[in-house]
N, C-alpha and C positions, 0 to 999 in steps of 0.2 A: 493873282490866282484866278482860275476859272470857277472855283467853288468858294462859297463864303466861309467855310470852316476855319481856314487860317486867320482870317480877319476877326471872326467871332471869338476864336481862342485868344487873340490879342486883347480884345475887349474884356473877356473874362479874366485874363491875367491882370490887367490894370485895375479892374474892380476888386479882385482879391488882394492886390497890393495896396489898396486904399489910395489909388491915384485916379480920382474921378475925372479930372480934366483931360488926362491922357485917354481915359476910357471913352469920353465923349468924342474926342478927335478920331479915335479908331472906329467908333461906331458910325460917325458921320461918313468916314471913308467907306465902310461896309455898305451903308445905305446908298451912297452915291454909286457904288459898283453894282449893287444888287437891290434896286429900289422895290422890286416886287417879291422879295423873299421875306416871309413873315419872321423868320429867325433874326434877320438883320434889324427889322423894326423893333422886335422885342428887345434885342440887345441894346439898341439905341435908347429905348424907353428906360431900361434899367440903368444905363449910364447917366442919362439926364437926371433920373431920380437920385442916384448916388451923388451927383454934383449939386443937388439941391434945387434943380430947375424943374419944379413941379409942372409949371405951365407947358414947357416944351415936352416933358415926359407924357403928359396927358394928350397933347397934340399928336405926338408920335403914336400913341395907342389908338387915337381916333383914326389915324391913317390905317392902322392895322385892322380896325373894325371895317373900314371900307374894303380892304383887301380880302379879309376873311370874315364876312358877315355872319357865318354860321358858327364861329368860334367864341366860346365864353371867355377865353384867356385875356383878351384886351380889357374886358370889363372887370375881371378879377384884378388885373394889374392897376387899373384906374382906381379901384376901391382901395388897394394898398396905399396908393398915394394920398387918397382922401382921408384915410385913417391916420396917416402920418400928419396931415394938416388938421386933424381933429374935426373934420367935417363929417360927422357920423351919418347925418341924414343923406348926404350925397353918396357916401359909401354904401349905405343900405340900398339906395336907388340903383347904383351900379351893380351891386350883388344880385338884385332882383332881375336886372337885365341879363346877367349871366345865367340865372336860373330859368329865365324864359327860353334861353337857347338850349340849356341842358338841365331839364327838370331833375331835381333830386341830387344835384351836385353837392356832395357833403361839405366841401370846403366853404362854399358860399353859404350854405345853411348854418354851419357852425359859426361863421363870422357874423352873420346877422344876429344869431342868438347872443354872442358875446357883446356885440355893439348895443343891442337892446338892453342887455343886463348892465353894462357900464354906463348907459345913459339914463338909468333909473326906470326904464320901461319893463319892469319885471313881468307884468302880465303878458306883454307881447313876446318877451323872451321865453316864457313858459309855453305859450301857444306854439311858437316856432320850434321849440325843443321837442314838444310832443309830435309835431308834424315831421320833424327830421328823424325822430326815432321810428315812427311808423314807416316812413319812406325807406330808411335803412333796413328795416325788417323785411319789407316787400322786396327790395333789391336783393338781399341776402337769400331769401327763399327762391327767387327766380334764378339767381346764379347757381345756387346749390342744385336746383333741378337740372340745370344745364351742365353741372360738373365744373363750373369755372369759379376760381377764387375771386373775391371782390377786390377791385383796385380802382384807383382814380387815374385819369389820364391828364389831369390839369395840375401842373406843378405850381404850387403857391405856398406862401407862409401866412396866409391871412388869419387863421385862428390865433396863431401866436402873436401876430401884429396887433390884433384886436385886444388880446389879453394884456400885451405890453402897454397898450394905451392906458389901461387902468392904473398902471404903476407911475405914469407920468404926472 
């Protein structure tokens, strides 16, 4: 196919069917066919993560950083992998890189708060929570003044992943 959509749909199908090895194979085909398409690299990173290959997933997201240096998404995905590995300090560092690219990103802020709280750094979690609340309030006022509803453009499950780590 001339577009990546069918290949990416196949990766998504294998991931939802809990067949990570097939998802990795399909993702590798997508990346080979479309090496400069961010969505192909993101799908490959997700497939590697599902297959338990954290190193390859992070390497794939680092390629995405090179391809889209202005995007916080790869850092958010890397943080998810680091949370899975219980490497909270590295995850917080990745989340801060995402915030450097998109200040006020609520998903990153909430994940940092959750990680600080689960790591016993309650003072830091409190400071971060106050900062996130102030930022959220500022964003809401600005968007309200422009007549736009507040929404995020970065798809992620980080706050849930960080909360789930506490249960492990």
